[in-house]
The first five atom37 places (N, CA, C, CB, O) and aatype in JSON, in Angstrom:
{
  "aatype": [12, 1, 0, 11, 1, 6, 17, 5, 11, 10, 7, 16, 7, 7, 19, 7, 7, 0, 15, 3, 6, 6, 19, 0, 6, 9, 12, 0, 6, 2, 3, 15, 17, 3, 7, 5, 12, 0, 3, 3, 16, 10, 7, 19, 15, 14, 10, 1, 11, 16, 19, 6, 9, 16, 0, 7, 9, 19, 10, 19, 9, 10, 7, 10, 9, 7, 7, 10, 9, 14, 19, 10, 5, 7, 17, 12, 13, 7, 9, 14, 7, 10, 9, 10, 10, 0, 1, 8, 13, 11, 17, 0, 11, 1, 9, 10, 3, 17, 0, 11, 11, 11, 17, 0, 0, 0, 1, 0, 7, 7, 14, 0, 7, 3, 7, 2, 0],
  "atom_mask": [
    [1, 1, 1, 1, 1],
    [1, 1, 1, 1, 1],
    [1, 1, 1, 1, 1],
    [1, 1, 1, 1, 1],
    [1, 1, 1, 1, 1],
    [1, 1, 1, 1, 1],
    [1, 1, 1, 1, 1],
    [1, 1, 1, 1, 1],
    [1, 1, 1, 1, 1],
    [1, 1, 1, 1, 1],
    [1, 1, 1, 0, 1],
    [1, 1, 1, 1, 1],
    [1, 1, 1, 0, 1],
    [1, 1, 1, 0, 1],
    [1, 1, 1, 1, 1],
    [1, 1, 1, 0, 1],
    [1, 1, 1, 0, 1],
    [1, 1, 1, 1, 1],
    [1, 1, 1, 1, 1],
    [1, 1, 1, 1, 1],
    [1, 1, 1, 1, 1],
    [1, 1, 1, 1, 1],
    [1, 1, 1, 1, 1],
    [1, 1, 1, 1, 1],
    [1, 1, 1, 1, 1],
    [1, 1, 1, 1, 1],
    [1, 1, 1, 1, 1],
    [1, 1, 1, 1, 1],
    [1, 1, 1, 1, 1],
    [1, 1, 1, 1, 1],
    [1, 1, 1, 1, 1],
    [1, 1, 1, 1, 1],
    [1, 1, 1, 1, 1],
    [1, 1, 1, 1, 1],
    [1, 1, 1, 0, 1],
    [1, 1, 1, 1, 1],
    [1, 1, 1, 1, 1],
    [1, 1, 1, 1, 1],
    [1, 1, 1, 1, 1],
    [1, 1, 1, 1, 1],
    [1, 1, 1, 1, 1],
    [1, 1, 1, 1, 1],
    [1, 1, 1, 0, 1],
    [1, 1, 1, 1, 1],
    [1, 1, 1, 1, 1],
    [1, 1, 1, 1, 1],
    [1, 1, 1, 1, 1],
    [1, 1, 1, 1, 1],
    [1, 1, 1, 1, 1],
    [1, 1, 1, 1, 1],
    [1, 1, 1, 1, 1],
    [1, 1, 1, 1, 1],
    [1, 1, 1, 1, 1],
    [1, 1, 1, 1, 1],
    [1, 1, 1, 1, 1],
    [1, 1, 1, 0, 1],
    [1, 1, 1, 1, 1],
    [1, 1, 1, 1, 1],
    [1, 1, 1, 1, 1],
    [1, 1, 1, 1, 1],
    [1, 1, 1, 1, 1],
    [1, 1, 1, 1, 1],
    [1, 1, 1, 0, 1],
    [1, 1, 1, 1, 1],
    [1, 1, 1, 1, 1],
    [1, 1, 1, 0, 1],
    [1, 1, 1, 0, 1],
    [1, 1, 1, 1, 1],
    [1, 1, 1, 1, 1],
    [1, 1, 1, 1, 1],
    [1, 1, 1, 1, 1],
    [1, 1, 1, 1, 1],
    [1, 1, 1, 1, 1],
    [1, 1, 1, 0, 1],
    [1, 1, 1, 1, 1],
    [1, 1, 1, 1, 1],
    [1, 1, 1, 1, 1],
    [1, 1, 1, 0, 1],
    [1, 1, 1, 1, 1],
    [1, 1, 1, 1, 1],
    [1, 1, 1, 0, 1],
    [1, 1, 1, 1, 1],
    [1, 1, 1, 1, 1],
    [1, 1, 1, 1, 1],
    [1, 1, 1, 1, 1],
    [1, 1, 1, 1, 1],
    [1, 1, 1, 1, 1],
    [1, 1, 1, 1, 1],
    [1, 1, 1, 1, 1],
    [1, 1, 1, 1, 1],
    [1, 1, 1, 1, 1],
    [1, 1, 1, 1, 1],
    [1, 1, 1, 1, 1],
    [1, 1, 1, 1, 1],
    [1, 1, 1, 1, 1],
    [1, 1, 1, 1, 1],
    [1, 1, 1, 1, 1],
    [1, 1, 1, 1, 1],
    [1, 1, 1, 1, 1],
    [1, 1, 1, 1, 1],
    [1, 1, 1, 1, 1],
    [1, 1, 1, 1, 1],
    [1, 1, 1, 1, 1],
    [1, 1, 1, 1, 1],
    [1, 1, 1, 1, 1],
    [1, 1, 1, 1, 1],
    [1, 1, 1, 1, 1],
    [1, 1, 1, 1, 1],
    [1, 1, 1, 0, 1],
    [1, 1, 1, 0, 1],
    [1, 1, 1, 1, 1],
    [1, 1, 1, 1, 1],
    [1, 1, 1, 0, 1],
    [1, 1, 1, 1, 1],
    [1, 1, 1, 0, 1],
    [1, 1, 1, 1, 1],
    [1, 1, 1, 1, 1]
  ],
  "atom_positions": [
    [[-14.95, 11.81, -13.51], [-14.0, 12.59, -14.26], [-14.49, 12.77, -15.69], [-12.63, 11.93, -14.23], [-14.43, 13.86, -16.25]],
    [[-14.97, 11.66, -16.28], [-15.46, 11.72, -17.64], [-16.67, 12.66, -17.72], [-15.82, 10.31, -18.14], [-16.78, 13.45, -18.66]],
    [[-17.58, 12.57, -16.74], [-18.76, 13.43, -16.73], [-18.35, 14.89, -16.61], [-19.71, 13.04, -15.59], [-18.95, 15.77, -17.23]],
    [[-17.33, 15.15, -15.79], [-16.85, 16.51, -15.62], [-16.33, 17.06, -16.95], [-15.74, 16.56, -14.56], [-16.64, 18.2, -17.31]],
    [[-15.56, 16.26, -17.65], [-15.03, 16.72, -18.94], [-16.15, 16.93, -19.96], [-14.01, 15.71, -19.49], [-16.09, 17.87, -20.76]],
    [[-17.15, 16.06, -19.93], [-18.28, 16.23, -20.85], [-19.02, 17.53, -20.55], [-19.24, 15.04, -20.76], [-19.38, 18.26, -21.48]],
    [[-19.24, 17.82, -19.28], [-19.92, 19.06, -18.92], [-19.08, 20.26, -19.33], [-20.22, 19.11, -17.41], [-19.62, 21.26, -19.82]],
    [[-17.77, 20.19, -19.14], [-16.91, 21.3, -19.52], [-16.91, 21.5, -21.03], [-15.49, 21.07, -19.02], [-16.87, 22.63, -21.52]],
    [[-16.95, 20.38, -21.78], [-16.99, 20.47, -23.23], [-18.25, 21.16, -23.71], [-16.89, 19.09, -23.85], [-18.23, 21.99, -24.62]],
    [[-19.36, 20.8, -23.07], [-20.64, 21.36, -23.48], [-20.84, 22.79, -22.99], [-21.76, 20.5, -22.97], [-21.64, 23.53, -23.55]],
    [[-20.11, 23.17, -21.96], [-20.27, 24.51, -21.42], [-21.37, 24.52, -20.37], [0.0, 0.0, 0.0], [-22.02, 23.5, -20.13]],
    [[-21.56, 25.67, -19.76], [-22.55, 25.76, -18.68], [-23.78, 26.54, -19.11], [-21.93, 26.4, -17.46], [-24.49, 27.07, -18.25]],
    [[-24.05, 26.62, -20.35], [-25.18, 27.42, -20.82], [-26.5, 26.68, -20.8], [0.0, 0.0, 0.0], [-27.2, 26.65, -21.82]],
    [[-26.86, 26.1, -19.7], [-28.17, 25.46, -19.59], [-28.28, 24.21, -20.44], [0.0, 0.0, 0.0], [-29.26, 24.06, -21.17]],
    [[-27.32, 23.34, -20.37], [-27.3, 22.12, -21.17], [-28.46, 21.23, -20.78], [-25.96, 21.39, -20.99], [-28.65, 20.94, -19.6]],
    [[-29.23, 20.79, -21.75], [-30.32, 19.86, -21.5], [-31.35, 20.4, -20.53], [0.0, 0.0, 0.0], [-31.99, 19.63, -19.82]],
    [[-31.52, 21.69, -20.48], [-32.48, 22.3, -19.57], [-31.92, 22.53, -18.17], [0.0, 0.0, 0.0], [-32.65, 23.01, -17.3]],
    [[-30.65, 22.2, -17.94], [-30.05, 22.4, -16.62], [-29.52, 23.82, -16.5], [-28.91, 21.4, -16.38], [-28.96, 24.38, -17.44]],
    [[-29.71, 24.4, -15.32], [-29.21, 25.76, -15.09], [-27.71, 25.69, -14.8], [-29.97, 26.45, -13.92], [-27.15, 24.62, -14.58]],
    [[-27.09, 26.86, -14.79], [-25.66, 26.93, -14.49], [-25.36, 26.37, -13.1], [-25.16, 28.37, -14.6], [-24.32, 25.74, -12.89]],
    [[-26.25, 26.6, -12.15], [-26.05, 26.11, -10.79], [-26.1, 24.58, -10.75], [-27.11, 26.69, -9.84], [-25.31, 23.95, -10.05]],
    [[-27.02, 23.99, -11.51], [-27.12, 22.54, -11.54], [-25.88, 21.91, -12.18], [-28.38, 22.11, -12.3], [-25.39, 20.88, -11.73]],
    [[-25.41, 22.55, -13.23], [-24.19, 22.05, -13.88], [-23.01, 22.15, -12.92], [-23.9, 22.85, -15.18], [-22.21, 21.22, -12.84]],
    [[-22.89, 23.26, -12.19], [-21.8, 23.43, -11.23], [-21.9, 22.39, -10.12], [-21.83, 24.85, -10.64], [-20.88, 21.88, -9.65]],
    [[-23.14, 22.07, -9.69], [-23.33, 21.07, -8.64], [-22.89, 19.68, -9.13], [-24.8, 21.03, -8.21], [-22.24, 18.94, -8.39]],
    [[-23.23, 19.34, -10.37], [-22.84, 18.05, -10.93], [-21.32, 17.97, -11.06], [-23.5, 17.82, -12.31], [-20.72, 16.94, -10.76]],
    [[-20.71, 19.06, -11.49], [-19.26, 19.07, -11.62], [-18.58, 18.95, -10.26], [-18.79, 20.35, -12.32], [-17.55, 18.29, -10.14]],
    [[-19.16, 19.57, -9.23], [-18.59, 19.48, -7.88], [-18.68, 18.06, -7.36], [-19.3, 20.45, -6.92], [-17.77, 17.59, -6.68]],
    [[-19.78, 17.35, -7.66], [-19.93, 15.97, -7.24], [-18.85, 15.09, -7.9], [-21.33, 15.44, -7.59], [-18.32, 14.19, -7.26]],
    [[-18.54, 15.36, -9.15], [-17.55, 14.56, -9.87], [-16.13, 14.88, -9.42], [-17.68, 14.78, -11.36], [-15.23, 14.06, -9.61]],
    [[-15.91, 16.06, -8.83], [-14.58, 16.43, -8.35], [-14.12, 15.53, -7.22], [-14.57, 17.87, -7.9], [-12.92, 15.37, -7.0]],
    [[-15.06, 14.93, -6.48], [-14.67, 14.09, -5.36], [-13.9, 12.85, -5.82], [-15.89, 13.68, -4.57], [-13.17, 12.26, -5.02]],
    [[-14.05, 12.44, -7.04], [-13.35, 11.26, -7.56], [-11.99, 11.58, -8.13], [-14.19, 10.58, -8.61], [-11.2, 10.67, -8.39]],
    [[-11.68, 12.87, -8.35], [-10.44, 13.25, -9.01], [-9.19, 12.77, -8.29], [-10.38, 14.72, -9.16], [-8.19, 12.48, -8.95]],
    [[-9.21, 12.67, -6.97], [-8.02, 12.28, -6.24], [-7.76, 10.79, -6.25], [0.0, 0.0, 0.0], [-6.69, 10.36, -5.82]],
    [[-8.69, 9.99, -6.73], [-8.53, 8.55, -6.64], [-8.09, 7.91, -7.94], [-9.82, 7.95, -6.19], [-7.37, 6.91, -7.91]],
    [[-8.48, 8.43, -9.04], [-8.17, 7.81, -10.32], [-7.16, 8.66, -11.09], [-9.46, 7.61, -11.15], [-7.17, 9.89, -11.0]],
    [[-6.32, 8.0, -11.84], [-5.37, 8.7, -12.7], [-6.08, 9.17, -13.96], [-4.16, 7.78, -13.05], [-7.15, 8.67, -14.31]],
    [[-5.48, 10.13, -14.64], [-6.14, 10.76, -15.79], [-5.99, 10.01, -17.1], [-5.62, 12.13, -15.96], [-6.8, 10.21, -18.0]],
    [[-4.98, 9.16, -17.24], [-4.68, 8.6, -18.55], [-5.47, 7.35, -18.91], [-3.23, 8.29, -18.62], [-5.08, 6.63, -19.83]],
    [[-6.57, 7.07, -18.21], [-7.37, 5.91, -18.54], [-8.65, 6.28, -19.28], [-7.72, 5.14, -17.29], [-9.49, 5.41, -19.52]],
    [[-8.8, 7.53, -19.65], [-9.97, 7.96, -20.39], [-9.95, 7.33, -21.79], [-10.03, 9.51, -20.48], [-8.96, 7.47, -22.51]],
    [[-10.99, 6.66, -22.16], [-11.07, 6.04, -23.47], [-10.63, 4.58, -23.48], [0.0, 0.0, 0.0], [-10.7, 3.92, -24.52]],
    [[-10.19, 4.06, -22.33], [-9.8, 2.65, -22.24], [-11.06, 1.84, -21.97], [-8.71, 2.42, -21.12], [-11.9, 2.24, -21.15]],
    [[-11.2, 0.71, -22.64], [-12.41, -0.1, -22.48], [-12.51, -0.62, -21.05], [-12.41, -1.28, -23.47], [-11.49, -0.87, -20.41]],
    [[-13.72, -0.78, -20.54], [-13.9, -1.27, -19.17], [-13.3, -2.67, -18.96], [-15.37, -1.3, -18.83], [-12.8, -2.96, -17.87]],
    [[-13.36, -3.52, -19.96], [-12.78, -4.86, -19.83], [-11.27, -4.79, -19.65], [-13.13, -5.72, -21.05], [-10.7, -5.46, -18.78]],
    [[-10.62, -3.98, -20.47], [-9.16, -3.83, -20.37], [-8.77, -3.23, -19.02], [-8.62, -2.96, -21.52], [-7.79, -3.64, -18.4]],
    [[-9.55, -2.24, -18.57], [-9.29, -1.62, -17.29], [-9.4, -2.65, -16.16], [-10.26, -0.45, -17.06], [-8.56, -2.68, -15.26]],
    [[-10.43, -3.47, -16.21], [-10.63, -4.51, -15.19], [-9.49, -5.51, -15.2], [-11.97, -5.23, -15.42], [-8.99, -5.9, -14.14]],
    [[-9.08, -5.94, -16.39], [-7.99, -6.92, -16.5], [-6.68, -6.32, -15.98], [-7.82, -7.38, -17.98], [-5.94, -6.99, -15.26]],
    [[-6.39, -5.07, -16.32], [-5.15, -4.44, -15.88], [-5.13, -4.26, -14.37], [-4.96, -3.1, -16.57], [-4.11, -4.5, -13.72]],
    [[-6.25, -3.82, -13.79], [-6.31, -3.63, -12.35], [-6.18, -4.96, -11.62], [-7.62, -2.93, -11.95], [-5.45, -5.07, -10.64]],
    [[-6.89, -5.98, -12.12], [-6.81, -7.31, -11.5], [-5.39, -7.87, -11.59], [-7.81, -8.28, -12.16], [-4.87, -8.39, -10.6]],
    [[-4.78, -7.79, -12.75], [-3.41, -8.28, -12.92], [-2.44, -7.5, -12.03], [-2.98, -8.19, -14.4], [-1.52, -8.08, -11.45]],
    [[-2.64, -6.2, -11.93], [-1.78, -5.38, -11.08], [-1.88, -5.78, -9.62], [0.0, 0.0, 0.0], [-0.87, -5.87, -8.93]],
    [[-3.09, -6.01, -9.15], [-3.29, -6.41, -7.75], [-2.66, -7.77, -7.49], [-4.8, -6.44, -7.41], [-1.99, -7.97, -6.48]],
    [[-2.87, -8.71, -8.42], [-2.29, -10.05, -8.26], [-0.76, -9.97, -8.22], [-2.75, -10.99, -9.41], [-0.13, -10.62, -7.39]],
    [[-0.18, -9.17, -9.11], [1.29, -9.05, -9.14], [1.83, -8.39, -7.87], [1.72, -8.24, -10.36], [2.88, -8.8, -7.37]],
    [[1.13, -7.38, -7.36], [1.58, -6.73, -6.13], [1.5, -7.71, -4.96], [0.74, -5.46, -5.84], [2.4, -7.76, -4.12]],
    [[0.43, -8.49, -4.9], [0.3, -9.49, -3.83], [1.42, -10.53, -3.94], [-1.08, -10.19, -3.89], [2.02, -10.91, -2.94]],
    [[1.7, -10.99, -5.17], [2.82, -11.93, -5.37], [4.15, -11.29, -4.94], [2.9, -12.38, -6.85], [5.02, -11.95, -4.37]],
    [[4.28, -10.0, -5.23], [5.5, -9.29, -4.82], [5.64, -9.22, -3.32], [0.0, 0.0, 0.0], [6.75, -9.38, -2.79]],
    [[4.52, -8.99, -2.61], [4.57, -8.96, -1.15], [4.91, -10.34, -0.58], [3.22, -8.47, -0.59], [5.69, -10.46, 0.36]],
    [[4.3, -11.37, -1.15], [4.61, -12.74, -0.71], [6.06, -13.07, -1.03], [3.66, -13.77, -1.4], [6.75, -13.7, -0.23]],
    [[6.53, -12.64, -2.2], [7.91, -12.89, -2.6], [8.91, -12.2, -1.7], [0.0, 0.0, 0.0], [10.05, -12.65, -1.59]],
    [[8.5, -11.11, -1.07], [9.4, -10.45, -0.12], [9.6, -11.26, 1.15], [0.0, 0.0, 0.0], [10.59, -11.08, 1.86]],
    [[8.66, -12.14, 1.42], [8.75, -12.97, 2.63], [9.39, -14.32, 2.37], [7.38, -13.18, 3.21], [9.95, -14.94, 3.28]],
    [[9.32, -14.79, 1.14], [9.87, -16.1, 0.79], [11.23, -15.88, 0.11], [8.89, -16.91, -0.15], [11.3, -15.18, -0.9]],
    [[12.29, -16.48, 0.64], [13.63, -16.23, 0.09], [13.82, -16.71, -1.36], [14.65, -16.89, 0.96], [14.66, -16.18, -2.08]],
    [[13.06, -17.7, -1.79], [13.24, -18.26, -3.13], [12.68, -17.34, -4.2], [12.58, -19.64, -3.22], [13.21, -17.27, -5.31]],
    [[11.62, -16.64, -3.89], [10.89, -15.82, -4.87], [11.31, -14.36, -4.72], [9.34, -15.97, -4.67], [11.25, -13.8, -3.63]],
    [[11.73, -13.75, -5.8], [12.11, -12.33, -5.79], [10.86, -11.47, -5.87], [13.09, -12.01, -6.95], [10.21, -11.43, -6.92]],
    [[10.52, -10.78, -4.8], [9.29, -10.01, -4.74], [9.24, -8.83, -5.68], [0.0, 0.0, 0.0], [8.18, -8.53, -6.24]],
    [[10.37, -8.14, -5.86], [10.36, -6.94, -6.7], [10.06, -7.27, -8.15], [11.69, -6.22, -6.6], [9.56, -6.42, -8.89]],
    [[10.36, -8.5, -8.57], [10.1, -8.89, -9.97], [8.61, -8.93, -10.27], [10.73, -10.26, -10.26], [8.21, -8.82, -11.43]],
    [[7.79, -9.09, -9.25], [6.34, -9.08, -9.44], [5.73, -7.76, -8.99], [5.71, -10.24, -8.67], [4.79, -7.26, -9.61]],
    [[6.26, -7.19, -7.91], [5.7, -5.97, -7.34], [5.81, -4.76, -8.25], [0.0, 0.0, 0.0], [4.85, -4.01, -8.39]],
    [[6.96, -4.57, -8.87], [7.16, -3.39, -9.74], [6.27, -3.45, -10.97], [8.64, -3.31, -10.17], [5.61, -2.45, -11.28]],
    [[6.2, -4.57, -11.71], [5.24, -4.61, -12.84], [3.79, -4.42, -12.39], [5.37, -5.94, -13.58], [2.99, -3.82, -13.11]],
    [[3.45, -4.93, -11.2], [2.11, -4.71, -10.68], [1.84, -3.24, -10.43], [0.0, 0.0, 0.0], [0.76, -2.74, -10.76]],
    [[2.82, -2.54, -9.87], [2.67, -1.1, -9.64], [2.59, -0.34, -10.96], [3.83, -0.57, -8.81], [1.87, 0.65, -11.06]],
    [[3.34, -0.79, -11.96], [3.28, -0.13, -13.27], [1.87, -0.23, -13.84], [4.31, -0.76, -14.25], [1.35, 0.74, -14.38]],
    [[1.26, -1.4, -13.72], [-0.12, -1.56, -14.21], [-1.1, -0.71, -13.4], [-0.54, -3.03, -14.15], [-1.98, -0.07, -13.96]],
    [[-0.94, -0.71, -12.08], [-1.87, 0.03, -11.23], [-1.67, 1.55, -11.33], [-1.72, -0.41, -9.79], [-2.61, 2.31, -11.14]],
    [[-0.42, 1.99, -11.62], [-0.14, 3.42, -11.7], [-0.91, 4.09, -12.83], [1.35, 3.65, -11.89], [-1.15, 5.3, -12.8]],
    [[-1.29, 3.31, -13.79], [-2.07, 3.86, -14.91], [-3.5, 4.21, -14.5], [-2.1, 2.86, -16.05], [-4.18, 5.01, -15.15]],
    [[-3.95, 3.58, -13.39], [-5.34, 3.74, -12.97], [-5.5, 4.44, -11.63], [-6.0, 2.41, -12.91], [-6.55, 5.02, -11.36]],
    [[-4.48, 4.4, -10.77], [-4.59, 4.96, -9.42], [-3.41, 5.86, -9.12], [-4.69, 3.84, -8.38], [-2.26, 5.5, -9.37]],
    [[-3.69, 7.03, -8.56], [-2.63, 7.98, -8.24], [-1.75, 7.49, -7.1], [-3.23, 9.33, -7.88], [-0.55, 7.79, -7.08]],
    [[-2.31, 6.74, -6.14], [-1.49, 6.25, -5.03], [-0.41, 5.3, -5.54], [-2.36, 5.54, -3.98], [0.71, 5.3, -5.03]],
    [[-0.74, 4.49, -6.53], [0.26, 3.57, -7.09], [1.31, 4.34, -7.88], [-0.42, 2.52, -8.0], [2.48, 3.97, -7.87]],
    [[0.89, 5.41, -8.55], [1.85, 6.24, -9.29], [2.83, 6.9, -8.33], [1.1, 7.3, -10.13], [4.02, 7.0, -8.64]],
    [[2.34, 7.36, -7.17], [3.24, 7.97, -6.19], [4.27, 6.95, -5.67], [2.43, 8.55, -5.01], [5.45, 7.28, -5.53]],
    [[3.83, 5.73, -5.4], [4.75, 4.69, -4.93], [5.76, 4.36, -6.01], [3.97, 3.42, -4.52], [6.95, 4.2, -5.73]],
    [[5.31, 4.27, -7.26], [6.22, 3.96, -8.37], [7.23, 5.09, -8.57], [5.42, 3.73, -9.66], [8.41, 4.82, -8.82]],
    [[6.79, 6.34, -8.46], [7.72, 7.47, -8.58], [8.76, 7.44, -7.46], [6.96, 8.8, -8.55], [9.93, 7.74, -7.69]],
    [[8.33, 7.09, -6.25], [9.25, 6.98, -5.13], [10.29, 5.89, -5.41], [8.48, 6.67, -3.82], [11.48, 6.09, -5.16]],
    [[9.84, 4.76, -5.93], [10.76, 3.65, -6.24], [11.74, 4.06, -7.35], [9.97, 2.4, -6.67], [12.92, 3.68, -7.3]],
    [[11.27, 4.81, -8.33], [12.17, 5.27, -9.4], [13.24, 6.2, -8.85], [11.37, 5.99, -10.51], [14.4, 6.12, -9.25]],
    [[12.86, 7.09, -7.93], [13.83, 8.01, -7.33], [14.87, 7.24, -6.52], [13.12, 9.06, -6.43], [16.06, 7.53, -6.58]],
    [[14.41, 6.24, -5.76], [15.33, 5.42, -4.97], [16.3, 4.67, -5.88], [14.54, 4.43, -4.1], [17.49, 4.57, -5.59]],
    [[15.77, 4.14, -7.0], [16.61, 3.39, -7.94], [17.65, 4.32, -8.57], [15.74, 2.72, -9.03], [18.82, 3.95, -8.7]],
    [[17.22, 5.52, -8.97], [18.14, 6.48, -9.58], [19.23, 6.9, -8.59], [17.37, 7.71, -10.08], [20.39, 7.05, -8.97]],
    [[18.85, 7.08, -7.32], [19.84, 7.46, -6.31], [20.83, 6.33, -6.06], [19.15, 7.86, -5.0], [22.02, 6.57, -5.89]],
    [[20.34, 5.11, -6.04], [21.23, 3.95, -5.82], [22.18, 3.77, -6.99], [20.4, 2.68, -5.61], [23.35, 3.44, -6.8]],
    [[21.67, 3.99, -8.19], [22.53, 3.85, -9.38], [23.58, 4.93, -9.44], [21.71, 3.88, -10.64], [24.72, 4.67, -9.82]],
    [[23.19, 6.15, -9.07], [24.12, 7.26, -9.13], [25.25, 7.08, -8.11], [23.39, 8.59, -8.88], [26.4, 7.42, -8.38]],
    [[24.91, 6.54, -6.94], [25.92, 6.35, -5.89], [26.8, 5.15, -6.16], [0.0, 0.0, 0.0], [27.99, 5.18, -5.86]],
    [[26.22, 4.11, -6.72], [26.98, 2.89, -6.95], [27.34, 2.19, -5.65], [0.0, 0.0, 0.0], [27.06, 2.71, -4.57]],
    [[27.95, 1.04, -5.75], [28.27, 0.28, -4.55], [29.3, 0.97, -3.66], [28.77, -1.09, -4.93], [29.22, 0.89, -2.44]],
    [[30.29, 1.65, -4.27], [31.34, 2.32, -3.48], [31.11, 3.8, -3.4], [32.72, 2.04, -4.07], [31.92, 4.52, -2.81]],
    [[30.02, 4.3, -3.99], [29.74, 5.73, -3.94], [30.53, 6.54, -4.94], [0.0, 0.0, 0.0], [30.56, 7.77, -4.83]],
    [[31.17, 5.9, -5.93], [31.98, 6.63, -6.89], [31.22, 6.97, -8.16], [33.2, 5.84, -7.24], [31.8, 7.58, -9.06]],
    [[29.95, 6.6, -8.26], [29.15, 6.95, -9.43], [29.2, 5.93, -10.54], [0.0, 0.0, 0.0], [28.51, 6.09, -11.55]],
    [[29.98, 4.88, -10.39], [30.07, 3.85, -11.41], [29.3, 2.61, -10.96], [31.54, 3.49, -11.7], [29.81, 1.78, -10.22]],
    [[28.06, 2.51, -11.43], [27.24, 1.37, -11.01], [27.33, 0.26, -12.0], [25.8, 1.78, -10.82], [26.7, -0.79, -11.82]]
  ]
}
């Protein structure tokens, strides 16, 4: 994604001796990654990215385990884990958006369906 943006910034006018076709080929290769990573991590240091992804995975795993163990509340770990991962992965952002919609619908309906939650 970063390489694609750099090529777009520089334009396709034979950058570094590359023809327009070569630039288009490089951009097409980078397009294959667009569906996997979220856009808002550009400029984040690799160390911070690694720590956030690792913490997100650990929290999601704790959340899954917490869903099976009655003592541990799984959502208390799973949701923050998804929040961390949503910054880096589109699949996590989709799951988080789904959870937000479910939460908003539950709040709007309330326990008796009268709108007072």
